[in-house]
Structures are given as structure tokens and as C-alpha cells.
MARSE-960312 format. One record per residue (C-alpha): y, x, z; residue in one letter. Coordinates in pm, whole numbers, padded with zeros to 5 digits, always signed. Layout:
BEGIN
YXZa;...
***
This chain:
BEGIN
-00004+00006-00005m;+00360+00096-00026f;+00469+00321+00260s;+00573+00086+00551r;+00833+00375+00638n;+00983+00317+00278y;+00995-00063+00336v;+01178-00026+00666n;+01420+00240+00514d;+01554-00047+00277i;+01574-00292+00556q;+01768-00049+00785d;+01988+00066+00506t;+02351-00026+00563s;+02506-00274+00350d;+02782-00013+00245a;+02495+00218+00134t;+02340-00078-00071q;+02667-00143-00224f;+02702+00211-00363q;+02313+00222-00459r;+02376-00094-00654e;+02706+00046-00825e;+02493+00366-00906e;+02194+00170-01052r;+02455-00020-01293v;+02633+00316-01403e;+02269+00477-01472a;+02192+00176-01688r;+02524+00201-01862s;+02490+00581-01927a;+02303+00498-02264v;+02603+00328-02422f;+02852+00489-02650k;+03185+00556-02496k;+03389+00411-02750e;+03702+00273-02563l;+04019+00449-02474g;+04354+00352-02337l;+04514+00255-02700t;+04210+00040-02774d;+04211-00139-02432l;+04606-00181-02433a;+04606-00338-02781l;+04311-00550-02697t;+04489-00679-02372q;+04792-00805-02590v;+04562-00946-02852l;+04340-01133-02593f;+04625-01252-02343i;+04873-01364-02573v;+04831-01711-02704g;+05023-01823-02998l;+05113-02197-02903p;+05273-02101-02568w;+05610-01991-02669i;+05621-02370-02823g;+05522-02521-02505v;+05774-02330-02308a;+06056-02397-02559a;+05989-02754-02486k;+06139-02684-02128q;+06470-02572-02270g;+06683-02299-02112p;+06475-02336-01777s;+06183-02161-01933h;+06325-01834-01821v;+06298-01921-01447v;+05953-02061-01523l;+05819-01779-01681w;+05968-01528-01423l;+05789-01760-01156l;+05459-01765-01350a;+05495-01369-01371i;+05558-01336-01004l;+05308-01579-00851l;+05036-01515-01102f;+05074-01254-01359y;+05141-00949-01124i;+04890-01070-00872p;+04615-01104-01130s;+04716-00749-01276a;+04716-00570-00905v;+04384-00754-00838v;+04213-00669-01149v;+04316-00277-01111i;+04181-00279-00757y;+03848-00463-00837l;+03813-00227-01141n;+03888+00084-00916k;+03612+00025-00695i;+03384-00141-00902m;+03413-00001-01269p;+03086-00159-01382l;+02961-00307-01701e;+02980-00667-01652g;+03326-00655-01517g;+03420-01002-01325l;+03031-01060-01273y;+02969-00727-01118q;+03272-00784-00908w;+03144-01135-00786a;+02792-01020-00732k;+02886-00702-00517l;+03168-00879-00358g;+02970-01164-00260f;+02604-01204-00393n;+02397-01244-00675e;+02389-01625-00697t;+02780-01638-00714l;+02766-01351-00946g;+02562-01541-01205f;+02758-01853-01178l;+03073-01682-01231v;+02894-01518-01543a;+02764-01858-01619w;+03122-02030-01615n;+03279-01719-01833l;+03001-01754-02086w;+03052-02133-02141l;+03430-02081-02155f;+03389-01823-02427a;+03110-02003-02628i;+03325-02299-02660l;+03643-02111-02744n;+03476-01918-03007t;+03269-02200-03158s;+03591-02359-03314e;+03699-02047-03513i;+03539-02204-03819g;+03784-02503-03801l;+04084-02317-03731q;+04001-02074-04037v;+03976-02370-04274t;+04318-02496-04141q;+04472-02141-04256y;+04295-02174-04571v;+04467-02518-04621r;+04801-02354-04570y;+04741-02053-04799v;+04586-02290-05106m;+04821-02569-05045g;+04765-02954-05049p;+04544-02961-05329g;+04291-02793-05102a;+04272-03081-04868e;+03953-03231-05025w;+03779-02895-04983l;+03886-02832-04593t;+03807-03203-04509d;+03467-03117-04622s;+03197-03102-04335k;+02990-02874-04562w;+03274-02627-04625f;+03377-02624-04238n;+02999-02580-04159g;+02959-02289-04407t;+03289-02118-04300v;+03169-02134-03928s;+02851-01983-04047l;+02998-01684-04223v;+03277-01611-03951i;+02998-01621-03664i;+02774-01423-03883s;+03062-01171-03910t;+03096-01169-03522l;+02750-01106-03464v;+02750-00809-03719l;+03062-00673-03553l;+02874-00690-03224a;+02584-00549-03346t;+02741-00231-03486v;+02912-00199-03169g;+03267-00118-03053l;+03303+00189-03270g;+03373-00067-03559v;+03480-00366-03347g;+03769-00188-03151k;+03955-00110-03507w;+03910-00515-03561v;+04082-00555-03204h;+04328-00265-03262k;+04454-00418-03578v;+04470-00778-03431g;+04684-00623-03151g;+04917-00432-03377a;+04946-00750-03599l;+04999-00960-03263m;+05314-00701-03183l;+05438-00713-03546l;+05453-01088-03555t;+05627-01138-03229f;+05878-00833-03314a;+05944-01036-03627a;+05993-01363-03416v;+06237-01164-03166l;+06456-01008-03427i;+06502-01310-03659l;+06774-01459-03424p;+06956-01135-03450l;+06940-01107-03827l;+07043-01482-03841n;+07334-01410-03606r;+07452-01101-03832a;+07400-01331-04161h;+07619-01609-04027g;+07342-01878-04017s;+07305-01895-03648l;+07641-01969-03469a;+07555-01794-03154e;+07237-01647-02971y;+07193-01607-02590h;+06824-01505-02516p;+06850-01507-02136l;+07053-01814-02080q;+06899-02020-01839t;+06908-02334-01609e;+06715-02423-01290m;+06406-02670-01374p;+06370-03017-01236v;+06135-03001-00925l;+05846-03254-01032s;+05494-03286-01061l;+05526-03216-01437m;+05717-02892-01388t;+05431-02770-01126l;+05184-02862-01400n;+05371-02633-01652l;+05391-02383-01418l;+05032-02383-01350g;+04967-02351-01729k;+05220-02085-01789m;+05065-01885-01497g;+04690-01891-01565f;+04668-02051-01888g;+04912-01833-02059a;+04892-01501-01873l;+04532-01504-01777g;+04307-01243-01908g;+04352-00903-01775f;+03977-00885-01649e;+03817-00962-01978y;+03802-00615-02112v;+03648-00492-01773a;+03319-00634-01918i;+03305-00335-02105h;+03375-00072-01833a;+03045+00086-01918g;+03148+00160-02285e;+03495+00301-02162c;+03553+00699-02173r;+03715+00664-01832n;+03671+00314-01705p;+03906+00338-01387v;+04193+00524-01549r;+04192+00347-01891a;+04132+00006-01774i;+04417+00012-01515s;+04662+00176-01738r;+04600-00075-02017s;+04722-00340-01777v;+04996-00139-01649i;+05112-00064-02016v;+05058-00426-02160a;+05206-00622-01863a;+05547-00571-01946p;+05518-00575-02312v;+05362-00929-02283i;+05620-01054-02065a;+05893-00971-02288v;+05700-01113-02589m;+05650-01459-02401f;+06025-01460-02241i;+06219-01352-02571l;+05980-01541-02793g;+06043-01869-02650t;+06434-01768-02651s;+06398-01726-03029s;+06215-02052-03033m;+06512-02228-02885l;+06747-02059-03105a;+06616-02127-03430l;+06431-02440-03385i;+06581-02623-03071g;+06378-02802-02792r;+06324-03135-02973e;+06162-02997-03310r;+05934-02771-03175v;+05597-02786-03325d;+05328-02745-03046l;+05055-02683-03257i;+05185-02407-03498a;+05497-02264-03363p;+05483-01921-03469i;+05475-02012-03844p;+05749-02270-03773q;+06006-02032-03618v;+05928-01765-03886l;+05958-02016-04145s;+06299-02141-04023e;+06405-01783-03948g;+06337-01657-04287l;+06465-01947-04495r;+06839-01869-04451p;+06765-01523-04551l;+06590-01601-04882g;+06261-01431-04829v;+06042-01720-04659v;+05859-01789-04997a;+05751-01441-05020a;+05656-01409-04675v;+05506-01707-04577a;+05157-01629-04721p;+05148-01278-04568l;+05223-01450-04220t;+04967-01677-04248i;+04713-01421-04309m;+04845-01210-04032a;+04771-01509-03815l;+04428-01575-03932l;+04340-01195-03858v;+04475-01211-03518i;+04279-01552-03438r;+03931-01387-03607v;+04033-01046-03388a;+04046-01271-03080q;+03742-01433-03118s;+03570-01100-03196s;+03695-00972-02848v;+03564-01293-02682m;+03236-01289-02836f;+03168-00916-02797a;+03249-00954-02414g;+03033-01254-02399n;+02719-01099-02546t;+02727-00853-02218r;+02696-01121-01961l;+02338-01232-02043p;+02242-00850-02074m;+02383-00748-01709v;+02234-01082-01575a;+01902-00952-01723g;+01939-00619-01565w;+01934-00796-01215d;+01628-01028-01323s;+01856-01329-01337l;+01739-01380-01678l;+01452-01265-01878p;+01434-00896-01966k;+01449-00995-02340w;+01832-01012-02303f;+01846-00635-02203t;+01671-00508-02522r;+01927-00240-02693l;+01956-00179-03078h;+01789+00133-03137a;+02078+00293-03353t;+02381+00123-03207y;+02279+00065-02845k;+02410-00282-02812t;+02234-00572-02656p;+02099-00702-03008v;+01885-01006-02828n;+02183-01116-02640s;+02410-01097-02933i;+02171-01290-03151m;+02116-01566-02865f;+02520-01582-02816v;+02579-01620-03186g;+02309-01904-03215a;+02473-02084-02920a;+02823-02036-03078t;+02712-02165-03403l;+02530-02465-03257a;+02856-02579-03075m;+03065-02537-03373g;+02842-02748-03578i;+02823-03017-03301i;+03200-03037-03336g;+03117-03156-03675l;+02884-03430-03649i;+02999-03768-03632g;+03278-03926-03416v;+03063-03969-03086g;+02961-03595-03093k;+03327-03482-03172q;+03417-03699-02869e;+03161-03480-02646a;+03270-03169-02802f;+03652-03237-02721q;+03557-03341-02357l;+03368-02978-02335l;+03674-02812-02505w;+03902-02947-02239n;+03677-02846-01964a;+03653-02458-02093s;+03983-02385-01961a;+03841-02526-01597v;+03532-02321-01660f;+03747-01985-01715y;+03980-02083-01401a;+03689-02100-01155l;+03607-01743-01208t;+03966-01650-01145y;+03926-01834-00820l;+03626-01638-00714v;+03800-01308-00852m;+04100-01372-00622f;+03867-01484-00333a;+03694-01141-00332i;+03984-00928-00161p;+04058-01224+00066l;+03698-01294+00215i;+03487-01081+00019g;+03335-00734+00001l;+03199-00785+00367k;+02899-00541+00300g;+03125-00277+00126a;+03318-00138+00415n;+03635-00183+00237l;+03945-00311+00375r;+04177-00434+00115p;+04547-00380+00227p;+04757-00684+00341l;+04999-00668+00017w;+04694-00702-00187l;+04545-00986+00008k;+04897-01173-00033i;+04889-01090-00384a;+04527-01247-00424a;+04647-01558-00203l;+04908-01598-00463s;+04704-01599-00751g;+04433-01809-00598f;+04673-02082-00505l;+04817-02065-00862m;+04486-02102-01032t;+04391-02391-00781l;+04670-02570-00902l;+04602-02545-01270d;+04231-02645-01174v;+04351-02954-00976a;+04598-03051-01259l;+04351-03017-01503s;+04080-03243-01334i;+04342-03489-01205v;+04609-03520-01509p;+04946-03634-01460i;+05003-03672-01822i;+04945-03996-01987q;+04582-04083-02034v;+04384-04402-02080e;+04247-04372-01738s;+04334-04094-01520r;+04020-04167-01299l;+03768-04175-01575m;+03917-03844-01706f;+03887-03697-01358a;+03494-03826-01347v;+03436-03710-01688k;+03583-03348-01642i;+03466-03319-01287g;+03122-03447-01359g;+03072-03214-01650l;+03182-02914-01439i;+02958-03021-01179l;+02641-03091-01406i;+02674-02765-01616t;+02714-02562-01271n;+02425-02725-01131l;+02216-02626-01471i;+02344-02283-01398g;+02251-02280-01045l;+01892-02389-01132a;+01843-02134-01377i;+01969-01873-01134c;+01740-02012-00857l;+01433-02022-01073v;+01456-01665-01188e;+01549-01558-00827e;+01191-01713-00706r;+01019-01536-01048r;+01196-01207-00901k;+01077-01233-00560r;+00724-01299-00663a;+00726-01011-00891r;+00854-00772-00614l;+00587-00938-00359a;+00305-00853-00621d;+00433-00487-00660v;+00458-00458-00265i;+00118-00586-00217s;-00073-00365-00486v;-00259-00118-00303p;-00231+00253-00391t;-00490+00521-00408e;
***
């Protein structure tokens, strides 16, 4: 039998030592990965992933009070999320990112549920890429292409091609994928640079009477304002933790990821605040297109300068590349979650198999690709199915927010076994981020906007979140039981 002293040693090992051993075990598994990511790769990916194209339109609807709302969102959520991510990545720079932080900060079960919710969020958001690409095709080809872009077969084919491309990029690895992400990040910066400079060009041209980018007023104190503040916090400014999923594929994960947050944070803040000011100057709060504010502001801003016809198709193509690159970031990160859960025997080992050449989790990639394509196709089949798909899509933001609640809880009440004492200022930051995220979750489940029935809306969204998490918990408990049974079999095997 196994040495009884060995078993006793395991039982007597301090929690802090177990924490360190688990970190070393994950680092050893990550040693096989190619170290592709450096500071530039990560900083551009941060910009690409975090900056959502519709948000300057949403903020512009608030008029000059947007400056105060952005600053409050930055103070209460953005900065807290940045410092918490830097801290957790510093003490746990491990492949799997937030999954590992939750697992080591609390336990394996909660870690699995964090990965489960993050996985659902990414699947649902990536699955709509085919529909979005067809909308860009309609803009490029003009009204005559509506019959084509309205076709379910065409939409399904586009989804298949795009998701197959994402699978291929994820399979060959970040050596190629990082260039797609960097190009997307660079195009995002260039697009917003154009948005920021257009009011100045129009002012110089004489087509804009005045421009006051930081003109402000106090927002009205109401539930609607709180709802918007929560959306502009977690909704617009969340995402710093996502690149940490690839910590095992970074050349220096502690320094590179931390510095990418420090570099990207002020750039993103300027993009959002001044981008919103440009919207107000060129469009006005009453005419903002909430679906496509970036094309709108570029079109309106370029028209007086006489170059809109030439630039419009290029702008649409740039936005298309940006959206595909964002999906690539989300998809690549999502394929690592089943793999790291497989490392801990919370999913079958099948998910951990690496490609012989590229050292990427090929089985996990194929599985995530199939699930993403299936969700995309469900959204195209019948009204009832579309209704269910829309409900899932609305819940996806809540799935993501739940993972943030756990992340902010780690410095507050986690890390009990790690012999670590987060400083008071970090706990205050984590509490602020937790409350902002909780505000967004509460107002997403119980909406203050007009819906057919607020009670039924809350029941549907809340029930969906509860059911999906119960399914995740059941999967985790079954795998944990199998894991314990395998361990018991190993220990009971007699040795010569």
C-alpha cells in the first residue's frame, strides 16, 4: 500500500504549502506552451477586448453629464478592477486566469462555476458573429444585397466560415492569433483617433460652430442614472482579467499583464470620454444611433470635409476586422477553460490533449467551436428559437458579472489558505468593484426600463441563470465524485 507516512504528510501539510504546490503544478503543466505574448501584444488586446463600439452612443444620450458618469464609473469600478486584476495576477500568474484565482482563493467547485459562467458568456457572445458580419456585408454591398443577407442559409454559411476560421486560428496558436488581435487593437485605436479628431477638423473647416469636449453638468439622481452608471462601469469597462487566461503563454506573465493594464487603462478612459464628446458635438444627443454610433459619427464628421464616400467603405471594413478580432480574443480564451478544468479532473482528460505541433488544446478548441456554431444556428431557426436565443444573450452579461463578483470577493473574504493578507486599500477597491457589479446584476435581472412584465422578465432571466448554474454544479459534482473514486482506487492498490 501507499506509505501511511506519505498520506499523513499530505494531511499535515499547511494550507499555504498546498497553495504553493498547486501553483507549481499548474506552472509545470504550462511549461509546454509556447510563450508568445509580450507587453505590446497584451496592451493592444486589452484595448481591443474592453472597448465596445456602442458605448459612446449610450453615454452621449446623457448629454454633458456623461463626463461625470464616466469619471464615477472609472473611480468606482475601472480603477478597482485594474488594481484587483494586477494583484491577483501577481500572486497567481497561472494559465486559466480567473478560474485559477477562484479555485485557489476559494475552492475547486467555485472555480469551476466561475469558468462555467465565463464559458457561457463567451459562447453566447461569439455565436452572434455570423449575424454581425452579414450586417457589415449589407452596408458594403448596398441595399441590393438585402435578399442575400436576409437568407438564413447565407447567414448560416457565414457563421460556419467565421467560426471555422476562429477554430483554425486557435489551433495554430497565439503565434498567429496575436497578430490578428494586434491588428484589431491598432484599428480600434485608429478608428477612435478619427472620431476624436473630427470635431477639431470640422471646427477648423467652419462646419462646426463650437466644440467643448469637457463641458459637463451634474447627472440627475435617479434609478435610471444608477442603471446607466452600472452599465458604464461593468458593462463598458470590464475585461482586464480576460488576457490573464493566457498567463501560461506569456513571456513574463506578472510583469507583462500588469503593465498591459497600466498602459491600456488611461488610453481606454480617454477613448470613451472624448469619443462621447465627439458624438455630442457632431450628432447631438437626440439623433444618436445606439446600434451603430461609430459609423454614424464618422459619416457625419466626414461629410462636410467632402471625403465621406471614399472613406465609408474603408471604415466599415475596419469595423468588420475589429469585430472578428474581438471574437478571436474571446474564442481563444474560452478554449483554455475546459482544458484547465480537465487538468483538475473536473472535466474529462480528453479536453487537455494538446496539438502535437502547435501545443494548443485541440479537443477543447473543437468542442468550443461546435458549441459556438450550434448556438449561432439556433438563433436562425424559427421565432420561438430566436426568442429563447435572445433570452440567453440577455443573460450572458449576467454570467460574466457573476464571475466578477467572485473576483472582487477573493481579496475580501478569500485566500484563507494562502497565508496572504491583502492590504486595506485593495480591500476597499475590491468592495467598490463588487458593489458596482452587484448594482449592474440587480438592475439587469429586475429591469427599471419598460418591459411587458418586469416580474416575468426577472423570473425568466433569474431562472435561466439558476438552471444553467445548477447544470454546471451537477457536472462539477459528478466529476469530483469520479475523481475521488479514482484517487481511492490508486491509494488502495497494493505495492510489491
